[in-house]
N, C-alpha and C positions, 0 to 999 in steps of 0.2 A: 512459450512456458516449456512445452515439451522437448525442444530444442536446449533453454539450459538446463533443464534435470538430466536430458543425456549427455551433456558436455559434462555437469557437476559430477557425475557418475563416472566418467572415464576420468577426471582428474582424481575423483576418491581411489578409483583405484589404479591409478600410475603411484599416488602416493604410497596408498598402502602395500602396493608390490613391491617398492624400494626397503618399507620399511621392513614386511615379511625376509627379503632375501637379502638385503645388507647391514641391517640395525637391530634387527631383534634377538638377537644373542649375544651381541656386545652389552657390555658393563656400565655405557655411560647411560646410566637408567634416567638420572634427571633432565640430558639432553635429546632422551626419548620420549619423555613425557610431554616435553614442551611442542616435539617433533609433532608428536599425536595430535591434539588438541589445534596448532598452528594449522597442520595438513587440511583439518576440516573446515577450518573457519577457510582457507585459500582456496579450496574446492570450490566454496560457493559465491568468491570476489571475484577468482580468472574469469568465469561466463558471460559476467555483467560489466568488467573491462570495455569502455571504448575508445579507441586510439583515432584522434581526429587526422586526415591528412586533408590539408587545402593546396588545391590544386589552380594556377590563375590560368583561367580563359580568356583569349584575344578577344574584344568586342568585336560584333558583327555593327558595320558602317550600313547595311542595304536590311531591308525587311525581309526575309524568306518566307515562300512563298507557300502555303501549308493548305494544302486541298484540305475541304471541308464536309465530309458526306453527310448528308441528311436524308431523308423520307428512304433509309434502303429499303428495298422489298423484301419482305420476310415470305418463307414458306412453312405453308401449315404443317404438320408431321398429320401422317395419317392415324387415324382414329385408332386402328389397330394397334400403334405403334408401344412398345414395350414403357409401361410409367416406370419412371426412378423412383427410386426407393427413398421416402424420405425420412427415416426413423433415424432420430439424431442420439449417438452414442454418449454425448458429453453431459446430460443432466445424472445418466445411469452413473458415468463412470464418477462425479465430483460424489453424488450421493455416497458411493462406495466408500470413497476416500475419507469423507463427513464421519461414516459411521466409526471406521477406524481412527480417525482422533479421537473421537470421543470416548473408545475403549481403551485407547493405549493413558488418553488424559486421566481417568476413572483411576486407571489400575494406577497408575502416577500418583496421584491424591492418594489414594487404597495406601499404598507402600509408604508414604509419609505421615499416615494415619495413624497407620499400625505402629511405627518407629516413636509415635508422640505418645500413644497409648502404652508402651513399655517402657516409657521413660516413665511418665505420669502415676502406673501404676504399682512399680516394683521398687524395693528400696533399694538406695544408693549409696554410694559409697564415695566421697570428693577427696583427690589425690593430688594437689596442683592443678594443673590447668586442665586434667581429665578428670571426668564422673565416671567412674562403673556401675554401670545397673546390673544388680544380680537376679536372675530370671531362676524362675521355679521348673519352667519346661527344657530338659534334655537339651539344649541347642550349640550347636559350633558357637566359639567367641567370634562377634564381629563390629563392627567400626561404623560409625555414623556422626563425623565432625569430632567432637571433645568428647562423645558417651561411645564406651565400653560395656556391650554388652554381653556377660560371661555367668555361666550356669551358679547359680547360690552353692547348692551343695560342693559344688568343684571346689569353689573358690574358698571358701571357710575350711573344708578338707586340706589347702594346698595342691591341689593334685594337677592344679592347671601349671605347666613350666614357666620360669620364668621369661623362656626363652619368647613362649608365646603371648605373654605379657606385652613383653616388647618391641614382639613384632604388633602389635596392636596400638600401641603406643604412638610407634610411627608414623602409621595413616591416621592418627588423630595429627600429631605435632607438623603433619605434612600436609594436610586439609586434601587429603583425598577424596573426599565428598565431595569437593568443588565439580573435580572433574567427570565426578558420576553422576551428579546431578545435572553439568551444563549434556552432554552424552544423552540421558533421559528426556529430558525436555525435547532433542533433537529428534529420540526418535518417536513422541509424541508425535510430531509433526512429520517426519517421513517414514511412520511405520513400513511402508511397502519399499522402501530398499535396503536389499540383503547388505549391504556394505554398512549400513550403520550397524548392526549388529558385532560384525567382524572387527572395526575399530572400537568399539564396546569390546567386546572380549579381550584385544589385545592392551587397550586401556588397564583395565583391570589386572591384567595378568604384569604388566609394568610395575602396580602398585605392589604387587607380591613380591617383584626384583626389588623395589624400592626399599620395603620392608623386610625382607630377608640381608640386604644387603648392609641396612644398619646392625642388624641381630650380633652378624657375624665381626664388623670393624670392632663392637664393643667387647662381644666372645673372643675372636681368632681364632676360630676352632671349628670349620663349617663340616666337619664331619660330627663332631657330635651335635650341634644343629641339625644337622639332615637325620639323624639317627629321631632326637627329641621329637621333631616332626613327623616322623613316620610311625613312632609307636603311639606318640598322643591320636595322630589321625587313625591309626589301625584299631587303636582301642573305642574310639569312638563311632569305630563304621557302621554301626546297629543304628546307629540315630535316622527317624527319619522327619523328626521338626528338621525344618530351614530356614537358613536367615531372612530378612527381607532384603528383597533386588536391589538394591539402592545403598545398602552395607555395603563395605569391606568386608569380607572373611576369609578363615582359612579353608580352602576347598582340599581335596584329595585331585582332581584335576589337574594336568598339566606337571603334576609332581616331579617327571622326569627330565623335562624342560626348565627347573626351575632349579635343579640340582645340577646340569650340566651348565645352568648361566654362573652360578655362586662360583665354579670354580674358572668360569671364564674374566680375565685382567686384560682391557683393550690397552693400548699402548696408546702413547697421546699422538706419537704419529700416526697411526691406525686412525683416530679420531679427527684429526684435522685433514685427514684425504678423503675419509667418506662424507663428512661434512659439507666439503669442497662439490663434490659429485652431484650436491643438489642444487648445484648452479645450473648446469646444465638442465636439471631436469627441469627446473622452474622456467627457465628459459624456454624450454621446449612446449610445455603446458601454453604458457602465456602467447607464444606464436602460434601453436595450432589452435586455443580454443577462445582467444579473445577477441572482440571483434573490429576489425577498420573499416572507418567510414570515410568515403571519399565526398569532399565537397566540391564542386568548381566553384570557384567565386570569380562574375565580370566585374570588370571595373569602365562603367561608360563611356562613351569616348567622349574627352575634353572636364572628365569629374576627377578629382584625387580627392579619394581620403585620407586626411591627417589627422592622427590622434591627440586630442588635448596637450596630452604629457606624453609623448613617446619616450624611447629609453635613449639616454643620454650617448650619442656617438662621438660630439667633441670635435667633428669636423665639419668643412668650409661648405656652401653648394656648390653646384659649378655655376652657377651663375654669379659669384663672389659674395654679395652680401645677400642676406637671404630677407622676403620683406616679411615684419611681422606686429603685430599690435596687441597693444593692451586696452584693453576696455574694463576702468574700475566703476564701480558706484558704491552708494552706502549711505552710512547717515551720520553727522557730524552731532554730538551730543556734551550734553553738561553732568563733567564724568559723577559729580556727587548726587545730582539730582535725575541726572538719566533723562532730562529731556530733551527735545529736541532744541538746536542752534540756528535760527536762519541769519543768511546773511554772510559765516563763515567762508573766507575765500580760502581757495586751492589753489594753489602757485606752484609752475617750477623750481629750479635749483635757482634759474635766474631771476626769480622774481615776477618772471610775466604770472598774471591770472589766466588758470585755464576753465576754473571753472565757481560759480559762488551758489551755496544751498541755498533752497526755497524753505516755504513756511516750515515744510518738513522735516527741514535738516535734510533733505535726501539732494547727493550729488550724482552725477554720472560724469565722467573724463575720458578723452581718449588718448591714450602715452603712446605715440613711435615709436619702435625699436629698430636703431638705424645698425647697431654692431651685431657679427655675428658670434656663436660662441653662447655663455652662461648672460645673464640678464641682470643689469644693473640699473636701476632708476632708484629717484625719492623725488617726492613734493613736499609744501609746509602745506599746513592747515593754520588760519588766523582769523581771532576773532577779539573783537576790543573787550578790554578786560578781563581776558584768558590769556595764558600763557603761550604760547605759539606751539607747537607740534610738530615734528618733522621723520617723516615717515619714509625710512633709508629700508631698500628692499632689495635682496640678493637670490633670485629666483635660477632654476636651473637652465640648460638648451635645450625652452620649450619652444614648439615650433606652432606656425598659423595663429589662429586668432584667441588669444587668453582672455578669457572672462572670470572676475572673482568680485568680490563684495570686500571691500576693509570697512569698519564699523570703527568711529573714533572719537574717544571721550574726553573733550580738552577739560582742562585745569582751571577753575577762578584764580585769579592773582591770588589774592588770598585766602586761597581754600587749601586744607590739608591732605584734599583726596589725591589719589595717585591717578595719573593722565591713562586712559584704557586705550586698549586697539587689539582687531579683532579682523582674523582673515578667515573667509568664506571663501575657498575656492573652487572651479569648474562650475561654475555657475550657467548657464545657457542665456538665462534670461534675467536681463540688468531690472527691469522696469518697476515701479515706486512698488508699487503693490508684492513684488517678489522679496525687494529687499525688506521690506515690513513685516512679511511671512517668516524670513528666515531671523527676522533680531529676537523675536521670540526666544530661537533658545542661544542668541548672541546674549542677549540679556542676562541670563543664567550666569553666562559667561563673566560678565563683568561683575554680578555679586558675588561670583568665585573670586574677583581677582584680589580683595582683602587675605584672604586665607593663604592666597599663592603669595602674594609680597609678603606676606608675615612666613611663610614657609623658605623663604630663600634667602631670610637674615642670616648671619654666621655661618654662611656654607656658599660653596660654588658648584651645587650639584646643577645637573643639565636635565638628570632624571628624577621625577618624586611622583609617589603616590600621595596623594591630595584624598581625604574622605576616602572615597570607594574607585574614583578615577584615578587615570595615571599620566603622565603628561612630560612632554622636554620643555625645558626653560630655558630663556635668552634674554633678553630685554621683553620680549613677547613671551607667549607661548602659545603650546597646540596640545588639543589633548587626543591621548592614545587613545586606540579600539583595546588595546592589549598590550602588557608588559612585557610583550616577547616581539612585538612588532620591527617591523626590521629597520634600520636609517642604515643612509648609505653617508658617508663623512668624506668629502673633500673628493667624491666621485674618482675614490681610492678602495676606498673598506665599508664592507655591510658587517653589522653586528644588529644581537640585538638591544632593544630600548635600555632592558635595565642593566647592560652592563657598562653605560655611556658615563657615569661615573669614574670608571677605573682607568677611562682613555683620556677625556678632555675636561675642560674646566669649563663653567660657563662664563667666563669673559672672554675666550678664546672666539664664540661663538661671533661671526660679522653677518651671517644669513641662513634660513632656515625655511624651509616650502614644504608640503604636502607634495607627493610624485601620485602622478593619476594611475589609471589601467595601464599596463603593458610595462609595465617599469619590474626591477628585481626586489626593489625597496617601496617602503611605502611613504619615509619623508628621507630629506637630504638636508645637511648642516655643512656650512662650508666656517673653517677657522682660523684662526690666524697661528702658527707656525709655533709651536712649543717646546723650548728646550727645559726640559724638567734639570738636568743637573744642573744649571746657572741657574736656574730660578731657585734650587735650594740653597743656592752659596748665600742668596744676599736677604737681608733681614731690614724693613726700611722701617726706621723709627715714622712717628705723625707729629708732624709740626702744622699747626693751627694760629692765627692769628684773626683777630675780631676787632674792629675799630665802633668807636661809638655807633656808628649807626647800622651796627649788626653784619656787614660785609667781611663774606671771610676769604683769606687769605691762606688757601689748602696748599703743603706743597710747593711754595711760591705760586701759587697759579689761584687768581680770584676766583672764586665759583660761588653759587648764590647756595644756603642755608638747606634750599629741599632737591641739593645734589651733593652733599657731603656724604651720604648714604652710598650712592651709585660710584663717587669718586674712590672711597675706602674701598670697596669691593674689588678695585682694579689693581692694587697693591696688596703684595703681601696673600696671591692667592695661592697659593703652595703649602700655606699652614691653615690647620683646619684651627676650628675656634677655639679647641681647648691649648693647642701649641700656642696660640695668638696670646691667649689668656696668661700664658706665661713667658715671654720672652719679649711683646709689643711694649715700648715704652712712648706715652703720651703727651706732648707739652703744647699746649692751650695758654698763647700770650692773649692778653686782655687789656680794654684803655682803662680810663677813670670810670668814664660813663658808659662804658659798654652794658647793654640790657643783661639784666639776669636770665630774663625768659631764654634770650640767646644762647645766652653760656648753659643755662640747665638743658636745653634743646639738644646743645654740640655734648655738651657730658651724656646724657643720654642714651645717641647716637653712637657712642665710639663706646659704652659700655656695652651694646647691642652686640659690636662688630668685634669685640674679643680685644681685650689690652692688658698688660701687667700693671700697671700704673699711668693714672691721668694728673700731672701739674699742672696747677693752674696757675700761672704767673700774672702780677700785678697787684693791683690795691685790693682786690679782695678776693684773692686767694685763698684766704684763709677760712670761707665761709662757703667755697665750692666742694667739700667732701659730701657725698651722696649715698644715697639706700638706692639699692637696682631698684625694678621695676617689681619685682616679686618679692623683695621684703617689704613694700610698702606694700604691695596687696595682702601681704599676712598680716602687719601691723594693725591694717585697717580693719580687717574682718577680726584679731584679737579686743582692739578697742572699743570698735563696737558692740561686743558683746557684754565686754563689762560695763561701760558704761549705761547697757539697758538694763543693768540689775540695780536692786534698790540695795543701796549704800550701808544699809544697817544689817542687811539680811543675807550676804555675797559668799559666794563659794568660789573660793579662790585656789591657783592651781600655783605652785612654787613656778613651775618651769614656764608658765604664760607670763609670769610679772618678770621672770630672767631673760626672755625673749624680746617684749615689749622696750625692756629699757638697751638693751641688747642695738637693736634696729632705732629705737629714736636719739641714741648720738651717734647713727652715722647720719643721721639726717639733716639736708640743709636746712634753711632758716624757711626756705622758701616751701620745701617739702610739708617743714612742721606746721605754717601756716596751711595748706591745703589740706592735712590729714585729720586726722580723727584725733581730736582733744585728748593729752595721756589721760585713763583711769585717773579717776581722785580715789586710791586703794586705802578702805581704814586702818589704822595705826595695829598691828598684830596684839593679841591680849596677851600681858602679863604672864612668864613661864610660871606653874602652879610649885607650891612650896612641898621640896621632898617630904614626906612623913616620918614622923620619929621611931626610931627601930624600937619594937615592944622590949620592956626587961626579961630576962630568961632568968625564970626560977629554978630551971631543971639545968644539970648540965646538957650541952648541946651536944646532939650526937651529928660529929660533920659530914655524914651518910646519909642521914635522917634529921635534919636539922628540927624539925615540925614533930617528931616523935610518930609518926603516921602508921597506922597498920603495914607491915609489910607484907606483900600480897607473896603468895608462892612462887615459886621458880616453873616456867610452864616444861611440861616433861620433853626431853631431847626428842628430837623427830628421830623415826626409826631410820635405822642403816639402810642405801640402795638393796643392798641385797635381800634383807627382809622384805622390802618392802615388793621386790621382784617376787619375790616366793606369796607372799600375801594377793596379789593379784595373779598369778599363775590358777591359785587358788579356786577362785573367782572364774578363771576359765577363759582370761583376756587372752587378746591373741597379740601377738611380737612382731618387731619388724627392724632388723637393723639395718642402718643405711640407706632405710628404704625397702631392704630385702624382708620378705616374709620369714621367719626362722620361728622353733618350736620351742615353748615354755621351758625344756631341760637347756637348750642353746642360750635361751636369752639366760640365764641361770650365770653357764659357765663365762657370756660374755661379762657379765659385770664382776665376776669374781676374780678375772683375770686382767679388766680393766679398770681399777679406782676413779679416773676422773671421766666415766662415761657422762654424756647428757642424758637425760631419763623425762619422759611427755607423756603421763599417765591421764586418758580420759577414760570417765563414766558416763551414761548414759541410761537413761530408764531403758527398761526392755531390748536393750541392745548389750553385747558383751563388749567390756572396755578393751582397752585399744592402749596397749603401751608401745611407745617410738621408742629408740635405742640410736644414739648416734654419735659418733668421735668430732663431729663437727657441733654447731651452736644448732640446737633447736628454733626455728620461725614459727611463734603460732598464729595462726590466721584468726582475727575474731568474727 
């Protein structure tokens, strides 16, 4: 601890000396504010930095003979030997330190309480973002966050110069109190370190430089400002009251240095040069006060340690083809019920059986890898009554024995559920107990699968946020720890995950996998080459032929109905969903006995894909127009609402009726059969007969046809000048464009400007306030 304190003190000394010698008198005040706070933080970080250096030591093949010393004879000290002093200074020093922390802590809390008491007990005057607290004590102006403390008598007599008020407002706007709180809290902990007090003084003085600079920039006259400060501070020199230590306050101290800095102007070249001087200073402190730890690493004879996911070097081994094996295990499940499937076959690409699941749906298989470089392999999963699943894997240039788990959900032939797949990499143990334990989390992923599949509709995004999680998607998906996780694309480019959508499309991905420790990225993605310019030139119309058995011919290629969505995602992927809705033309040819259910599903898939028109050609084409899923949901909600009402006592909205009719006309016959019945609305009541006009017995006055008594005209509003004079007699205070003026000056302003904006406020027990402005006045509620 003592060493760290000494090192941090040395760093503080170096940074403070650099500030005093190089930066303090320069006019780069915002940079200096950042420097002072950063220098304090860096001074405590640098001594805690540890740089580790590993040195490989050659293993020894022989046992070293190390002498063992036991039962060494001891010499007894003579009785009259001087006893060592056993007194320990540690508890005493810690007690003194603790008392200091308590004392400075109570002092800090007392200052906060004093500020709060002044805010709570004194009248306040709010103006935009700041609040002026008016004090009865003759204190100099000071600021804490958005509160500016002023002497009430001086403020009401307008004896406080506008420059002083602007000075204090700058402290509030730039939140200088944050720096003060930081250094005050640090002072509580390091009360014994004199450098903290010097940094505190420099920070407060730089705040004064910042406020002075703001005033001069507005008035562009530093001589007048200097005279104003001198006269104001000299006038208040007799004041014995002091502002609170944690507030920014105008003081007479360092006035000569402030006036000198006001006239200084730092050039851009000088600023850049002096900023660059920080680099060698920081490097010197890092070199001198950080810690370097040397670790000797010995590799035993005949043992080679290989990372599971080493950095991809894309090089051949010296022995030709490296020996690698992939050990896979997992569970085969029903994708709808998530129950295990026994006797499911795992086969290789040639159809040879590699494994068969047991009654728990568990499998374990070893796949040898004979090629070098990136790993490509695939295997099939088959089960009677289920659609087969082909798992195509493309991993990086991984070395050694690679152990992972793949959980697969097979889809029943007649089920509408999606096939599922989840990879858990880098598992050391692949027994059933471990696989089942990990399945608890995988099952949550499978429940999420429906949401993920729904989010993929109508887009080709690779990165997505679903609920509170972040994912990269292809045919499968990987959950990310953060949207800023690094992804390696084709072993060439590393990018944050949340930028992937602007670089690649989902249907370009041919493989992706997590990377283990020691790699520069968290994940790797392999893609096909993508010529965006060529893709933008082509817009492919959709052509689908459906035969009477329900089989599909998509773009002259035979596919299954459940694969139509995936096939659609592979074309026109350079267009967004909104673009496809404007330019894509879809033609669906059907035969005489084609199932209406199949036609309806195709129509729904095309609608979700995004298409400008859907033309159904064939004997039933006239009946194939349909409402969208969102429209059906809206229709059913409205229809159910009105069908539940009593027909003799219905409250009907015209817009609801019109919307129901609009959607109902769009619906196909199948949709009408499945939807809520159209509400049986009662006929509207007949319009009431218009009343007969009464006979006029007296001549009708067109301006007053009913001859009602005419109220007297309202009095004319007072003229602005009269209103201002009236408020002046009531002792009102006046401002013009935010600047305080006298009543006489207010009258002159109104006389000279007929289009002046006036806001007058009267309150019980307080003087009226009148604001004059050439701009529109915004009234705070």
